[in-house]
C-alpha positions in Angstrom: -106.0 -15.2 80.0 -104.8 -13.4 82.8 -104.9 -16.2 85.0 -102.8 -18.0 82.7 -99.8 -15.6 82.7 -97.3 -17.1 84.2 -97.5 -19.7 81.5 -97.2 -18.1 79.0 -94.6 -16.6 80.9 -93.0 -19.9 80.9 -93.0 -20.2 77.2 -91.7 -16.9 76.4 -88.8 -17.6 78.1 -88.4 -20.9 76.4 -88.6 -19.0 73.0 -86.2 -16.9 74.4 -84.0 -19.6 75.0 -84.6 -20.9 71.3 -84.2 -17.4 70.1 -80.6 -16.3 71.6 -79.2 -16.3 68.5 -81.7 -14.1 67.2 -81.4 -11.6 69.8 -77.9 -11.7 70.1 -77.5 -13.1 73.6 -75.3 -16.2 74.7 -72.8 -17.9 76.8 -73.8 -17.7 81.0 -77.1 -15.6 80.6 -78.6 -18.4 78.3 -77.1 -20.9 80.2 -78.8 -19.7 83.4 -82.3 -19.1 81.9 -81.7 -22.9 80.7 -81.1 -23.5 84.4 -84.1 -22.1 85.5 -86.6 -23.4 83.0 -85.1 -26.7 83.8 -85.3 -26.4 87.5 -89.2 -25.3 87.0 -89.7 -27.9 84.8 -88.1 -30.8 87.2 -90.2 -29.4 90.3 -93.4 -30.0 87.7 -91.6 -33.2 87.0 -91.4 -34.6 90.9 -95.6 -32.9 91.3 -96.7 -34.6 88.4 -94.9 -38.0 89.9 -96.3 -38.1 93.5 -99.6 -37.4 92.5 -101.8 -39.9 92.8 -103.3 -39.8 89.6 -101.3 -40.0 86.0 -102.5 -41.3 82.9 -100.9 -44.3 80.8 -99.1 -41.2 78.4 -97.1 -39.6 81.7 -95.6 -43.6 82.9 -94.5 -43.5 78.9 -92.6 -40.2 79.3 -91.4 -41.6 83.1 -89.7 -44.6 81.4 -88.1 -43.0 78.8 -86.9 -39.9 81.1 -85.2 -43.0 83.3 -84.0 -44.6 80.6 -82.2 -41.7 78.9 -81.1 -40.0 83.0 -79.3 -43.2 83.9 -77.4 -43.2 80.6 -76.9 -39.6 80.2 -75.5 -39.5 83.6 -73.3 -41.7 83.2 -72.2 -40.1 80.5 -71.4 -36.9 82.4 -69.9 -39.2 85.4 -66.8 -40.9 82.2 -66.2 -37.5 81.3 -65.7 -38.6 77.7 -66.7 -35.7 75.5 -67.3 -36.8 71.6 -66.4 -35.2 68.1 -68.6 -35.8 65.1 -67.7 -35.6 61.3 -70.2 -33.8 59.0 -69.6 -31.0 56.5 -67.4 -30.3 59.5 -65.6 -31.4 62.4 -67.4 -30.4 65.9 -66.8 -31.0 69.1 -70.0 -32.7 71.5 -69.7 -32.3 75.4 -70.6 -35.0 77.3 -73.6 -32.8 79.2 -75.1 -32.7 75.6 -76.9 -36.0 75.3 -78.8 -35.5 78.8 -79.4 -32.1 78.0 -81.0 -32.3 75.0 -83.3 -34.9 76.3 -84.4 -32.8 79.5 -85.0 -29.6 77.1 -87.1 -32.3 75.1 -89.4 -34.1 77.7 -89.1 -32.6 81.4 -91.6 -29.4 80.1 -94.1 -31.8 79.4 -94.9 -32.0 82.7 -95.4 -28.4 83.5 -97.8 -28.4 80.6 -99.7 -31.9 81.8 -99.7 -30.8 85.6 -100.9 -27.3 84.7 -103.6 -28.8 82.5 -104.9 -31.0 84.6 -105.3 -28.1 87.8 -107.4 -26.2 84.5 -104.6 -23.4 84.8 -104.1 -24.2 81.2 -107.6 -23.5 79.1 -107.9 -24.3 75.5 -107.6 -20.2 74.6 -104.6 -20.2 76.1 -103.1 -23.5 73.9 -104.6 -21.1 70.9 -103.0 -17.8 72.2 -99.8 -19.7 72.3 -99.9 -21.2 68.7 -99.5 -18.3 67.4 -96.7 -17.2 69.9 -95.1 -20.0 68.4 -95.6 -19.4 64.8 -94.2 -15.6 65.6 -91.1 -17.1 67.0 -90.3 -19.9 64.8 -90.8 -17.1 61.8 -87.8 -15.5 63.4 -85.9 -18.5 63.9 -86.3 -19.4 60.6 -85.2 -16.0 59.1 -82.5 -16.0 61.5 -80.8 -19.4 60.9 -81.3 -18.7 57.2 -79.3 -15.4 57.6 -76.5 -17.3 59.8 -76.0 -20.4 57.4 -76.0 -17.9 54.2 -74.1 -14.9 55.3 -77.0 -12.8 54.1 -76.6 -13.7 50.8 -80.4 -13.6 49.4 -79.6 -15.7 46.6 -78.4 -18.6 48.5 -80.7 -21.0 49.4 -80.6 -23.9 52.0 -82.4 -26.4 53.9 -83.7 -25.1 56.8 -84.3 -27.7 60.5 -86.6 -24.9 61.6 -89.2 -26.5 59.6 -89.4 -29.3 61.6 -90.7 -26.5 64.5 -93.0 -25.3 62.2 -94.4 -29.4 61.7 -94.9 -29.4 65.6 -97.4 -27.0 65.5 -99.7 -28.2 63.0 -101.5 -30.4 65.8 -102.4 -27.6 68.0 -104.5 -26.4 65.2 -107.5 -28.9 66.2 -107.7 -26.7 69.1 -109.2 -23.6 67.4 -112.7 -25.7 67.0 -114.8 -23.5 64.7 -112.7 -20.7 63.5 -112.7 -21.9 60.0 -110.9 -19.1 58.5 -108.2 -18.3 61.3 -107.3 -22.5 61.4 -107.3 -22.6 57.8 -104.8 -19.8 57.7 -102.8 -20.8 60.3 -102.0 -24.7 58.6 -102.0 -22.9 55.4 -98.7 -20.6 57.1 -97.4 -23.4 58.5 -97.7 -25.6 55.4 -95.7 -22.9 53.5 -92.9 -22.4 55.9 -92.1 -25.9 55.8 -92.1 -26.1 51.8 -89.7 -23.0 52.2 -87.7 -24.9 54.5 -86.7 -28.0 51.9 -86.5 -30.7 54.5 -87.9 -33.8 52.6 -89.1 -35.2 55.6 -90.5 -32.5 57.5 -92.3 -32.0 53.6 -93.5 -35.3 53.4 -94.8 -35.3 56.9 -96.1 -32.0 56.8 -97.9 -32.8 53.1 -99.6 -36.2 55.2 -100.8 -33.5 58.3 -102.6 -31.4 55.9 -104.1 -33.8 53.7 -105.7 -35.1 56.9 -106.6 -31.6 58.6 -108.5 -30.9 55.1 -110.2 -34.1 55.9 -110.9 -34.2 59.4 -112.2 -30.3 58.3 -114.8 -31.4 56.5 -115.6 -35.0 58.3 -116.3 -33.0 61.4 -117.8 -29.6 60.4 -121.8 -29.1 60.9 -123.8 -29.7 57.8 -124.1 -25.6 57.7 -120.2 -25.1 57.3 -119.7 -27.9 55.2 -119.5 -25.3 52.0 -117.6 -23.1 54.2 -114.9 -25.5 54.6 -115.1 -26.7 50.9 -114.4 -23.2 49.2 -111.4 -23.1 52.0 -109.7 -26.2 51.2 -110.0 -25.7 47.7 -108.8 -21.6 47.5 -105.6 -23.0 50.3 -104.9 -25.7 47.5 -104.8 -23.5 45.1 -102.8 -21.1 46.3 -100.2 -23.7 47.6 -100.0 -25.6 44.5 -99.2 -22.3 42.5 -96.6 -21.4 45.0 -95.3 -24.8 44.7 -94.9 -24.2 41.1 -93.8 -20.9 41.3 -91.1 -21.5 43.6 -89.9 -24.9 42.0 -89.2 -22.7 38.6 -87.6 -20.3 40.5 -85.1 -22.4 43.1 -82.3 -24.5 41.4 -82.1 -25.7 44.6 -85.6 -26.9 44.7 -84.9 -28.6 41.8 -82.0 -30.1 42.5 -83.3 -31.5 46.3 -86.3 -33.1 44.0 -84.1 -34.7 41.5 -82.1 -35.8 44.8 -85.3 -37.3 46.1 -86.5 -39.2 43.0 -82.7 -41.0 42.8 -83.1 -42.4 46.3 -80.3 -40.1 47.4 -80.6 -39.7 51.5 -78.0 -37.7 52.0 -75.9 -40.6 53.2 -78.5 -42.1 55.4 -78.0 -45.3 53.8 -74.3 -45.8 54.7 -75.1 -44.9 58.4 -77.6 -47.3 58.8 -76.1 -50.2 57.3 -72.6 -49.4 59.8 -74.6 -49.2 62.4 -76.8 -52.8 61.9 -73.7 -54.0 60.5 -71.6 -52.9 63.8 -74.8 -54.6 65.8 -75.2 -57.8 64.3 -71.3 -58.4 64.4 -71.0 -57.7 68.2 -70.0 -60.6 69.9 -70.3 -58.7 73.6 -73.7 -59.9 74.9 -73.6 -57.1 77.3 -73.4 -54.7 74.7 -76.1 -56.5 73.0 -78.5 -56.2 75.2 -77.7 -52.5 76.9 -76.0 -50.8 74.2 -72.4 -49.1 74.2 -73.4 -46.2 76.3 -74.9 -42.9 75.5 -73.3 -40.7 72.6 -71.7 -44.3 71.1 -73.0 -43.7 67.6 -71.0 -40.5 67.7 -67.7 -42.3 69.2 -68.4 -45.3 67.2 -69.6 -44.0 63.5 -68.6 -40.5 64.1 -72.5 -39.3 63.0 -76.0 -39.6 64.9 -78.0 -42.7 63.7 -80.7 -39.8 61.9 -83.2 -42.7 63.1 -84.0 -43.3 66.9 -84.3 -47.1 66.7 -80.5 -47.3 65.2 -79.7 -44.8 67.7 -81.2 -46.6 70.8 -80.4 -49.8 69.7 -76.0 -49.1 69.0 -76.4 -46.7 72.6 -78.9 -48.9 74.7 -78.9 -52.3 72.5 -82.1 -54.5 72.8 -83.7 -53.3 76.4 -83.8 -50.0 74.6 -85.6 -50.2 71.9 -88.2 -52.5 74.0 -88.3 -49.4 76.1 -88.8 -46.8 73.4 -91.1 -49.5 71.8 -93.6 -49.5 75.1 -93.0 -45.6 75.1 -94.7 -45.3 71.6 -97.3 -48.3 72.4 -98.5 -46.4 76.1 -98.9 -43.0 74.0 -101.1 -45.2 71.2 -102.9 -46.8 74.1 -104.0 -43.4 75.1 -105.0 -41.8 72.2 -107.3 -44.4 71.9 -109.3 -43.5 75.2 -109.1 -39.4 73.5 -112.2 -38.2 71.8 -113.1 -35.1 69.8 -110.3 -32.7 69.3 -108.1 -33.9 71.9 -108.0 -37.1 69.6 -107.2 -35.3 66.4 -104.8 -33.2 68.1 -102.7 -36.3 70.0 -103.3 -38.3 67.0 -101.5 -35.7 64.9 -98.6 -35.7 67.3 -97.9 -39.4 67.0 -98.2 -39.8 63.4 -95.3 -36.6 63.1 -93.0 -38.2 66.0 -93.4 -41.8 65.3 -92.7 -41.2 61.9 -90.1 -38.9 62.4 -88.6 -41.8 64.5 -87.0 -43.5 61.3 -85.2 -40.9 59.2 -84.5 -38.3 62.0 -84.3 -37.1 65.7 -87.6 -37.5 67.6 -87.9 -38.0 71.4 -84.5 -35.8 72.1 -85.8 -33.0 69.9 -89.2 -31.9 70.8 -89.7 -27.8 70.2 -91.2 -26.3 73.2 -94.9 -26.6 71.1 -94.3 -30.3 71.0 -94.0 -30.5 74.7 -97.1 -28.5 75.2 -99.1 -30.2 72.7 -98.4 -33.5 74.4 -98.5 -32.4 77.8 -102.0 -30.5 77.4 -103.4 -33.7 75.5 -102.2 -36.1 78.1 -104.1 -34.4 80.5 -106.8 -34.3 79.0 -107.2 -37.9 77.3 -109.3 -39.4 80.1 -112.0 -36.3 79.8 -114.7 -35.6 77.1 -113.6 -32.4 75.1 -115.4 -31.5 72.0 
């Protein structure tokens, strides 16, 4: 992996940026670091797009990036900040919309280009999987400590659960190391449960079932017994953990009862308001092209927590169509892949397409998700078992 050292450095710098609260540095240094990382990523975006060979998947990222860039740039030029109201009032800079999409999408080009040029090996991806696992563990406990003010008895829903979910597709690249990848998916699953994010738990549960099925299906005949033993052991440990966690956690019980009662954290009210607002528009321009970036904040005081409604409000029908094309092209790319790359990319699409219906997806790819997508798109036309 020595030849991949600058790839690893790039990832570590992203981890440093995301863990700035953990390491106690913010302000100017973090902004300079972010500008540097985005500049490097933008350079590779340029290199990918001037090359003659591009996958359908990269074209999908291109059209989505172009869409949000135009709307985000207009918001910056227009010079209008926003304010959101949730559990508290908070200010949203006019730079935030474009910033979060660039952080989410631009690194894909870095990983795509370097995979295409054989600079990122499968072994490096596996090494980075565990780098992300360590980084997100630190982020998980930092977030827990900050929100609870160090109160060990206080429990929260921890958004870092979605970052652990982003690691799941890369587990398929571990290949024949049965114990290692079973431990990896187990640790990911445990942290997702500890996060108490219902969306992450739902999608994580589906991913776990599919992993155990695919792990058995594609293992060699002589390894099937070992896979069965490891799978049963993992399920046994997880079952006992969930039961103990539920019995000892009032907050877990509360979240479970909320789910049974159909409580959606206010999403039903947000969704109905945005759908009604769109249908009652009389301006054909707003229907076709939306109300501009962060219009959900300006009009409703909250993000949609649904990518389709977010694009519908911000970019109108044109935005929804482009977003549908984005997912359609990724799906078509997946259909052309085989082996572990197919399982990896398929799991990525399953996770992030499902999330579009109840949370933010395309503007919230973690660096691990960007690595997964860039790597798989670069390998999509290759036979890779």
